[in-house]
C-alpha positions as CSV (number, residue, x, y, z in Angstrom):
1,M,-29.2,-55.8,-65.8
2,T,-26.7,-58.1,-67.3
3,K,-24.4,-60.5,-65.3
4,D,-21.5,-58.3,-66.2
5,Q,-23.3,-55.3,-64.8
6,L,-24.1,-57.2,-61.6
7,L,-20.5,-58.3,-61.2
8,T,-19.4,-54.7,-61.7
9,R,-21.8,-53.6,-59.0
10,L,-20.6,-56.3,-56.7
11,S,-17.0,-55.2,-57.3
12,S,-17.9,-51.6,-56.8
13,T,-19.9,-52.4,-53.6
14,A,-17.0,-54.4,-52.3
15,A,-14.5,-51.6,-53.0
16,S,-16.8,-49.0,-51.4
17,F,-17.4,-51.2,-48.4
18,T,-13.7,-51.8,-48.0
19,R,-13.0,-48.1,-48.1
20,R,-15.8,-47.4,-45.6
21,R,-14.5,-50.1,-43.3
22,A,-10.9,-48.8,-43.5
23,L,-12.2,-45.3,-42.7
24,L,-14.1,-46.5,-39.7
25,A,-11.1,-48.5,-38.5
26,G,-8.9,-45.5,-39.0
27,T,-11.3,-43.3,-37.0
28,A,-11.5,-45.8,-34.3
29,A,-7.7,-46.1,-34.2
30,C,-7.3,-42.3,-33.9
31,A,-9.8,-42.3,-31.0
32,A,-8.0,-45.2,-29.3
33,A,-4.7,-43.5,-29.8
34,G,-6.0,-40.3,-28.3
35,T,-7.4,-42.1,-25.3
36,A,-4.2,-44.1,-24.9
37,G,-2.2,-40.9,-25.0
38,L,-4.2,-39.4,-22.2
39,L,-3.7,-42.5,-20.1
40,A,-0.1,-43.2,-20.9
41,L,1.8,-40.4,-22.5
42,G,4.9,-41.4,-24.3
43,S,4.2,-45.1,-24.3
44,G,5.6,-45.5,-27.8
45,G,3.4,-48.5,-28.5
46,E,2.3,-49.1,-32.1
47,Q,-1.4,-48.9,-32.6
48,V,-2.8,-51.6,-34.9
49,P,-6.5,-50.9,-35.6
50,P,-8.7,-54.0,-35.6
51,A,-10.6,-54.8,-38.7
52,L,-13.8,-55.3,-36.7
53,P,-14.6,-54.3,-33.2
54,A,-14.2,-57.1,-30.7
55,A,-17.4,-58.2,-29.2
56,G,-17.2,-61.2,-26.8
57,P,-17.1,-64.6,-28.5
58,R,-17.4,-63.2,-32.0
59,A,-13.7,-64.1,-32.7
60,H,-14.4,-67.9,-32.9
61,R,-14.0,-69.6,-36.3
62,A,-17.1,-69.5,-38.4
63,P,-18.5,-72.8,-39.4
64,N,-18.1,-74.2,-42.9
65,P,-21.1,-73.1,-45.1
66,S,-22.3,-76.7,-45.3
67,A,-21.7,-77.7,-41.7
68,Y,-25.0,-76.6,-40.2
69,R,-27.6,-77.9,-42.7
70,L,-29.8,-80.3,-40.8
71,Q,-33.4,-81.4,-41.3
72,P,-35.7,-78.5,-40.5
73,L,-38.2,-78.8,-37.7
74,T,-41.7,-77.4,-37.7
75,G,-42.4,-75.5,-34.5
76,Y,-44.4,-72.5,-35.6
77,G,-48.0,-71.5,-34.7
78,S,-51.0,-71.0,-36.9
79,P,-51.0,-68.4,-39.7
80,R,-51.8,-64.8,-38.7
81,T,-52.6,-61.9,-40.9
82,G,-53.2,-58.3,-40.2
83,P,-51.2,-55.1,-39.4
84,L,-48.0,-55.2,-37.3
85,H,-48.3,-54.2,-33.7
86,S,-46.0,-53.4,-30.9
87,L,-46.9,-56.4,-28.7
88,V,-44.6,-59.4,-28.4
89,R,-45.7,-61.9,-31.0
90,H,-45.6,-65.5,-30.0
91,E,-46.0,-66.9,-33.5
92,P,-44.3,-65.9,-36.7
93,F,-45.9,-64.4,-39.8
94,L,-46.6,-67.2,-42.1
95,R,-48.8,-65.5,-44.7
96,L,-48.7,-61.9,-45.5
97,S,-51.8,-59.9,-46.3
98,G,-52.0,-57.7,-49.3
99,H,-54.1,-56.9,-52.3
100,G,-54.2,-59.2,-55.3
101,R,-51.9,-62.1,-56.0
102,T,-49.0,-61.3,-53.8
103,M,-46.2,-63.7,-52.9
104,V,-42.9,-63.4,-51.0
105,L,-39.7,-65.2,-51.9
106,T,-37.2,-65.8,-49.1
107,F,-33.6,-67.2,-49.1
108,D,-31.9,-68.5,-46.0
109,D,-28.4,-69.3,-44.7
110,G,-26.3,-67.0,-47.0
111,P,-24.8,-65.1,-48.4
112,D,-22.6,-67.4,-50.4
113,P,-20.5,-66.0,-53.3
114,R,-21.1,-69.2,-55.3
115,Y,-24.9,-68.8,-55.4
116,T,-26.1,-65.5,-54.0
117,P,-24.9,-63.4,-57.0
118,E,-26.7,-65.7,-59.5
119,I,-29.9,-65.3,-57.5
120,L,-29.5,-61.5,-57.3
121,Y,-29.0,-61.4,-61.1
122,T,-32.2,-63.4,-61.7
123,L,-34.2,-61.1,-59.4
124,A,-32.8,-58.0,-61.0
125,E,-33.6,-59.3,-64.4
126,Y,-37.3,-59.5,-63.5
127,D,-37.2,-56.4,-61.2
128,V,-38.3,-58.5,-58.2
129,R,-37.4,-57.9,-54.6
130,A,-36.9,-60.7,-52.1
131,M,-35.9,-61.4,-48.5
132,F,-32.5,-62.8,-47.5
133,F,-32.2,-64.2,-44.0
134,V,-28.5,-64.3,-43.5
135,C,-26.4,-66.2,-40.9
136,G,-24.0,-63.9,-39.1
137,S,-21.0,-66.2,-39.6
138,M,-21.6,-66.0,-43.4
139,A,-22.4,-62.3,-43.4
140,E,-19.2,-61.5,-41.6
141,R,-17.2,-63.3,-44.3
142,H,-19.1,-61.7,-47.1
143,Q,-20.2,-58.2,-46.0
144,D,-19.8,-56.9,-49.5
145,L,-22.6,-59.3,-50.6
146,V,-24.8,-58.3,-47.7
147,A,-24.3,-54.7,-48.7
148,L,-25.1,-55.5,-52.3
149,I,-28.3,-57.4,-51.3
150,A,-29.5,-54.3,-49.5
151,D,-28.4,-51.9,-52.3
152,E,-30.5,-53.9,-54.7
153,G,-33.6,-53.2,-52.6
154,H,-33.9,-56.6,-51.0
155,V,-34.7,-57.1,-47.3
156,V,-31.8,-58.5,-45.2
157,G,-33.1,-60.5,-42.2
158,N,-31.5,-62.1,-39.2
159,H,-31.1,-65.9,-39.2
160,T,-28.8,-66.1,-36.1
161,W,-25.1,-66.4,-36.1
162,S,-24.3,-70.1,-36.3
163,H,-27.7,-71.6,-37.3
164,P,-28.4,-73.4,-34.0
165,L,-31.5,-75.0,-32.6
166,L,-32.8,-72.1,-30.5
167,T,-35.1,-74.2,-28.4
168,G,-32.1,-75.9,-26.9
169,L,-30.3,-72.7,-25.9
170,S,-30.4,-70.4,-22.9
171,R,-31.8,-66.9,-23.3
172,R,-28.3,-65.5,-23.1
173,R,-27.1,-67.7,-26.0
174,I,-30.2,-66.8,-28.1
175,R,-29.6,-63.1,-27.5
176,S,-26.0,-63.5,-28.5
177,E,-26.8,-65.4,-31.7
178,M,-29.3,-62.7,-32.7
179,E,-27.5,-59.6,-31.5
180,R,-24.1,-60.5,-33.1
181,T,-25.9,-61.1,-36.4
182,S,-27.7,-57.8,-36.2
183,D,-24.4,-56.1,-35.5
184,V,-22.8,-57.5,-38.7
185,I,-25.9,-56.6,-40.8
186,E,-25.8,-53.0,-39.5
187,E,-22.1,-52.8,-40.3
188,A,-22.7,-54.0,-43.8
189,C,-26.0,-52.2,-44.6
190,G,-26.0,-49.2,-42.2
191,E,-29.1,-50.3,-40.4
192,R,-30.2,-53.1,-38.2
193,P,-32.6,-55.8,-39.5
194,L,-36.3,-55.6,-38.8
195,W,-37.1,-59.3,-39.4
196,F,-35.7,-62.6,-38.1
197,R,-36.3,-66.3,-38.8
198,A,-35.5,-69.1,-36.4
199,P,-33.3,-71.8,-37.8
200,Y,-35.2,-75.0,-38.7
201,G,-38.5,-73.1,-38.0
202,A,-38.0,-74.0,-34.3
203,W,-39.5,-71.1,-32.3
204,N,-40.0,-70.7,-28.6
205,R,-41.2,-67.9,-26.3
206,A,-37.7,-66.7,-25.6
207,A,-36.9,-66.4,-29.3
208,F,-40.0,-64.3,-29.8
209,Q,-39.4,-62.1,-26.8
210,I,-35.7,-61.5,-27.5
211,G,-36.4,-60.8,-31.2
212,A,-39.0,-58.2,-30.2
213,E,-36.5,-56.6,-27.7
214,L,-34.0,-56.3,-30.6
215,G,-36.6,-54.6,-32.7
216,M,-37.4,-57.5,-35.1
217,E,-40.6,-59.2,-36.2
218,P,-40.6,-63.0,-36.8
219,L,-41.3,-64.4,-40.3
220,G,-42.0,-68.0,-41.0
221,W,-43.0,-69.6,-44.3
222,T,-45.9,-71.4,-45.9
223,V,-44.2,-73.2,-48.8
224,D,-41.0,-75.1,-48.1
225,T,-39.2,-76.0,-51.3
226,L,-37.0,-78.5,-49.4
227,D,-34.2,-77.5,-51.8
228,W,-31.6,-78.3,-49.2
229,T,-32.3,-82.0,-49.9
230,T,-31.3,-81.4,-53.6
231,P,-34.4,-83.1,-54.9
232,G,-33.9,-82.0,-58.4
233,T,-34.6,-78.7,-60.2
234,R,-37.9,-79.8,-61.6
235,T,-39.1,-80.9,-58.2
236,I,-38.3,-77.5,-56.7
237,I,-40.1,-75.8,-59.5
238,G,-43.1,-77.9,-59.0
239,R,-43.3,-77.3,-55.3
240,V,-43.4,-73.5,-55.9
241,E,-45.8,-73.5,-58.8
242,H,-48.2,-76.0,-57.4
243,N,-48.4,-74.2,-54.0
244,A,-48.5,-70.7,-55.3
245,A,-51.3,-68.7,-53.7
246,P,-51.9,-65.1,-52.6
247,G,-50.0,-64.3,-49.4
248,V,-47.7,-67.3,-49.7
249,V,-44.1,-67.1,-48.3
250,V,-41.7,-69.4,-50.1
251,L,-38.6,-70.8,-48.4
252,S,-35.4,-71.5,-50.4
253,H,-31.7,-71.3,-49.7
254,D,-28.7,-69.6,-51.2
255,A,-26.1,-71.3,-49.0
256,G,-25.5,-74.2,-46.6
257,G,-24.6,-76.7,-49.4
258,D,-24.8,-77.1,-53.1
259,R,-27.6,-74.6,-54.2
260,T,-27.2,-75.1,-58.0
261,Q,-30.7,-76.6,-58.2
262,S,-32.1,-73.6,-56.2
263,V,-30.5,-71.1,-58.6
264,R,-31.8,-73.0,-61.7
265,A,-35.3,-73.5,-60.3
266,L,-35.6,-69.7,-59.5
267,R,-34.8,-68.9,-63.2
268,A,-37.7,-71.2,-64.2
269,Y,-40.5,-70.5,-61.7
270,L,-40.0,-66.8,-61.3
271,P,-41.1,-65.8,-64.8
272,Q,-43.9,-68.4,-64.6
273,L,-45.3,-66.8,-61.4
274,L,-45.1,-63.3,-63.0
275,D,-46.8,-64.5,-66.1
276,S,-49.6,-66.0,-63.9
277,G,-50.2,-62.6,-62.5
278,Y,-48.4,-62.9,-59.2
279,H,-46.8,-59.8,-57.7
280,I,-43.6,-60.8,-55.9
281,T,-42.8,-58.3,-53.2
282,V,-41.4,-57.9,-49.7
283,P,-43.2,-56.9,-46.5
284,R,-43.0,-53.3,-45.5
285,R,-42.4,-52.2,-41.9
286,R,-41.8,-48.8,-40.5
287,R,-39.0,-48.3,-38.1
288,A,-40.0,-47.4,-34.6
């Protein structure tokens, strides 16, 4: 796939999403008008369908893409492998089991129209699937990109709405952060996410329990590129290549700041990993 083809797909996806959204808004408006007519015949008030259904505090202004990038914390448990199960998991998956030299690439904090399309282009060029843990505030702004990520066969995961430190929030706030993000992902992709990742890697019991209640499994990482510190493209490449191993989950970012180095690094280390015999894939999970 060429860049022009990807841009064409993005444009087509955006147009399709806009049409679908308008259709849904129109349907909702008709239903609302019918209900209003039953309750107040002849009111004569003009119906203005909302672009998105109102849901509590969702109307607040989304943060700037670079406003929530802080130093990550390490609060996860020890690695666990094995099949998924229905019990509440109190530690995230850090290493995925599989046959051969399997690795997973993940990208957090997006989507961002400055960097996400370039990452999608590189992944498409090598026919590789990855995971994108999106923030709800970014996903709401760029639902066409979220839809394109899913259409390209990648996994869209939940990274909360505003990228807060979950360990400092009440259970109600944690649920709101996760649930609102799942709502936006469902609107963009047609289905709710099956995976979530705590911002900064800071997990607690409430986050695991609420994530499970919302039908999601937690996923951590084993290799942190620290690309958010903009250490240099070659440094990011080295961190991935030197720590490559079967089952490794790599953490990078496609938003939250200047991700030019992350984009360039991916273009260098991805073909190297493939040439070394690694199979880059995404975890599979059946819906309940």
